[in-house]
N, C-alpha and C positions, 0 to 999 in steps of 0.2 A: 830331680831328687838329689838331696845332699848325701855325702858319704856317711855310713854308719857301720858300727860293729854288730855282729850277729852271733847269738849263742842259743843253742838248743838246751833247754833245761832238762836235767835228768829226772827230777821229781818236783813236786809242789814246793817242798821246803827250799830247794835250791832256787827255784824261780822267785819265791817271795824274798829271799835274801838279796838276790840281784836287784829286784825291784825296789827294795828299801834303800838303795844307794841314793835315790832322790825321791821327791814326792811323786811317785808314779801315778799317772792318770790325769794330772792337770796340764794346762797348756804349755808350761815351760819345763815339763819333766824331761830329764835327760834319758831316762829309761822308759820304754813302752813295751807292753806285753802284746804278743802276736798270737791270735787264735785263728779265727776264720780269715781275718785280714781284709774283709770286704770293704771296710770303712777306713781303717788305719792307712793302708797303702795309698788309697786315693788322696787322703789328706797330706801324706808325705810328698806325693807327686805335685800337689798344688802348693807346696811349701808352707802350708799352714802349721803342720807339726814337723818338728826338726829334731827328732831324737838322735842321740849319739849312739845308743844301744837298743837293739831289738832282742827281746827274750822270747824265743819261740816256745809256746806251750803245747804244741802238737804232740810231743812224745809223752806228755803226762796226762792225756785225756782219759786213758783207760780207768774205769771206775768212777769217772766224773761225767759220763754221758748217759747215765741210766734214765729210764722212764718207768716209774713204778706207781701204781695206784692201789690204795688199800683203804681200810676203814677210817684211818686218820687223815686221808687226803691224798694229794698228788705230789710225788717227789720227782723233780726234774734236775738232772745233772747239768751244770752250766755249759759243759762242752757238747751237749746234744745239739745236733743240727736243727735249724728251724723246721726244715721239711720233715725230719723224722718225728718231731713232736707233733706237728700238724697232722700227720698221717696215722698216728698211733690210735688203735681202736679204743683204748681206755680214755684217752683225752677227748676224742670225738664224742663218745657216748656220755661221759660223766662231766666234762668240762668244755662244752662246745664253744664257749666264748674264747677260751684259750686257742683252740684249733682255728677258729675263724680269724682271730687277730693275727695269727701267723700266716694263714693262707692268703690273706689280703695284703700282706706286706711284700714289698720288693718283687723280684722276678723269680721264676722257678730256679734258674741257675744260681742266683744269689742265695736262695733259701737252702739249696743243697750244700752251700759252702759255709754260710754264716752260722755262728753259734748263738744260742739264746742268751748266754751271758754277755757276749759282745753286743747283742741287740739292745739291751737296756743301757749300755754305756756309750752308744753311738752319739756322735756330735751332731749338733743342729745343722740343718740344711740352709740356714740363713745365707743368702748369697754374699752378704757383706763380710761374713765370717770366712767364707770359703774362697774369697778372692782377695789376695793380699795387696792388691792395688788400692783397695779402700783402706785408708789409714785409720779412720775412726771406727774401732770395734773393741769395746771393753772386754769381750770374751777372749779376743786374740791379743790385744794390746791394752792391758788394764790402764784405766785413766785417760784413754784417748777419746772416749765418747761413743755414741751409738748412731751410726749413719742411718739405720732403718727408721728411726723415729720421724725423720723429715724426708724420707725417700719413698720409693715404691715398697709397700709393706703389706700387700694383700694377704700373704700367707703367714703373717706374724701373729704372735700370741696376744691375747687380751686378758688372760687370767694369770695371776701370780707375777706380774711384771712390775718394774719400776723404770725410772728414766735412764737407768744404766744399761738396760737390755730388754728387748721385746722379742727375742728369738723364741721359737716354739720347740718343744720336745718332739722328735720324729718317731718315737717308738710306739707302734701299735700294741705289741706284746706288753709293754709297760703299763698301758691303760688297763688291760685286763688284770694284770697282777695287782695293781693298786686297788682296783674295785673288789677283788676277792681276798684282800687282806693277806697277801702272800708274805712270807719271810724269806730272807736271803742268808745263805750259808757262806761264810768267808773264811779263808785261810790266810794267815799273815806271819811275819817273823815272830810275833808273840803268841802264836797259836790260833785256834779256831774260835769263831764267835758267830752269833746269829743276830740279825737285826730285822726290824720290820721293813718291808720294801718301801713303805711310805716315807721312811727316813733316809733312804739311800741317796736321793737327789736333794741338794741344798736349795733353799729359796734363793732368789736372785740377790737380794740384800745388798745391792750396790757392789757386789763382787762376783759377777757372772763367770769369771775365769776359774772360780772354785766351784766345781759342778757336783761333786759327790762328797759323802762322808767317809769314803774309804781312807784307811790309814796307809802310810807309806808301805809299799810292797804287798798290800792285800790283794787277793784274787778271789773273785766270785766262783764258788765251786758248786753251788746248787740253789734251788728254789723249793719251797714247800708251800703248797696251796691247801689250806685246811678244807676238810670235807664239810658240807653243809647242805641243807635242803634246797638251797637256791642255785647250786652249781649246775644242775642238769637243765633247768629252765633258764638258760642264759644265751646271750647272743652278742655279737659285735657288729655294729652298723657303721660303715665308713662311707663318707661322702667326699668325692674328689673330682677333679676336673676331667679325668678320663678313667676308663674302667679298669685299667691295669697299670702296674708299675708307677704309681704316683702316691705321694704323701697326702695325708688327710687334710682337707679344709676343715672338716668337722667329723668327729667319730665319737661313738658311745659304746661302752661296755655295760651291759645290764644283766643282773642276775636276780631272779625273783623267787620268793616263796609265797604262794597264794593259798588262801582258804576261801574257796569260791571266787568271788571278785575282790575280796579284801586282801590287802597286802600285810602279810605277817612280817616279812623282812625283805629288804631290797638292798642291793649293792649297785652303785653307779660310778663309773669312771668316764672322764671326758678326755678326748684327744683332739689334736689339731687346734686347740684353743689356748693351751697353757704352756708356761715356761718349763714345767716338769710334769710327769704323769699325775693326773689330777682326779682326786676323788671328791664327789659332792655329797658330803654328809648333810648339808642343808636340804637338798632335794630328798634324800633318803628319809630324814626325819619328818618331812612334810607328808610323805606318802604312807609311812608306816601306820597301820591300823585303820586305813581308809580304803574305800573302794577304788579300784584302779579305773577311773573314768578318764575321758579325754580332758575334762575340765581340771581334774586333780593332777593329771600328768602335765598339763600346761602350767599350772601353778608351781609344781615342783621344778619344771624347767626354768621358769622365771627366777626362782630362788637360787638355782644353780648358777645363774649368770649375774647375780648381784655382785657388784664390785668389779665387773668387767671394765677394762679401760682400752678404748680404741684409739687409733692414730691414723686418721685419714682413710687410706686405702683398705684397711680391714674393718671399716665401720659396719659392714654387712654381717660380720661374724656372730654377734649376739643373737640376731634373728635366725640365722642358719643353725646355730647350736640349739636354740629353743626348739625349732622344728625337728631337728635330728633326734633330740632326746624324747620328745613326745612320740615320734614315730617308732623309736626303739622300744619304749615302754609298752605301747599298744601292740606292737608286733610280738614282744615277749609274752604278753598276756595270752595270745592265741596258741602258744606252745603248750604241749602236755608236760607233766612233771618230769618226763624223761628227755625233754628237749626237742621232741618231734612236733611237727605242725599238727594242730588239732584238726 
């Protein structure tokens, strides 16, 4: 690990001013924010991130770690620990897809340390990004190429990619947020603002080193998940190589509002498949107003995978994603409106 300066921020305002010294958050940022630290410290040890300054946000978490549920929806402070959100009775009862996406992520030890704000900003687990001996990585060294395209790429993305990068987003929680149309609360040097979670992560667009739409010095302070008739009948299904502490090969966040067997509304997010948290509005549109049969679920799943682009080793992923989505939809159908199994 390289030498760095360390400062504990007294409040959010001071933290954002310190972060604004450079384009905080991107690969070449001189300043990085430290919250749970479960990802940042690893990347510093690997020499992937080389910040000159760390701004510790620990002292300013009070008031930004709330977990509140009301008629308008679920409000989550970005400094809340993953474990605390997953265990909260209101989250488990009213938003099971949120609880499950967190429960199935990382290890118990990491969930006790990691914040939900940090979770959605975590870097890809692409081995060519995380190992600096690989010279060609556009996310780490812009303009150098993408080693993964012609190398071992079984775990890489097939949606939202181009020839500059095929890394996948590792966040389970982000898949649930994008499906449920969450918004993100931000604080920055120019004040507070709110954006749709779906706009937080940038498309690859030939510039994979630019990962978010955060402005210099901005900090995520909270999330709002709007209430809806679909939030209780929801689930997160994660397919992986082993049963614990593993990233998704394929995952699905599904939230359903049914009238009998007919779909009134549905929300679908895909994980393990995409460059960023991925919502499939094509699949949603195909299902809305129709009976939720296996045939219709399969047609929706095929629509969700239109445009998928594989590269050798990840050629199995479209079929795996199709089966995962069909299974998740039919499993969600068996839930009662309060999210319990019928």
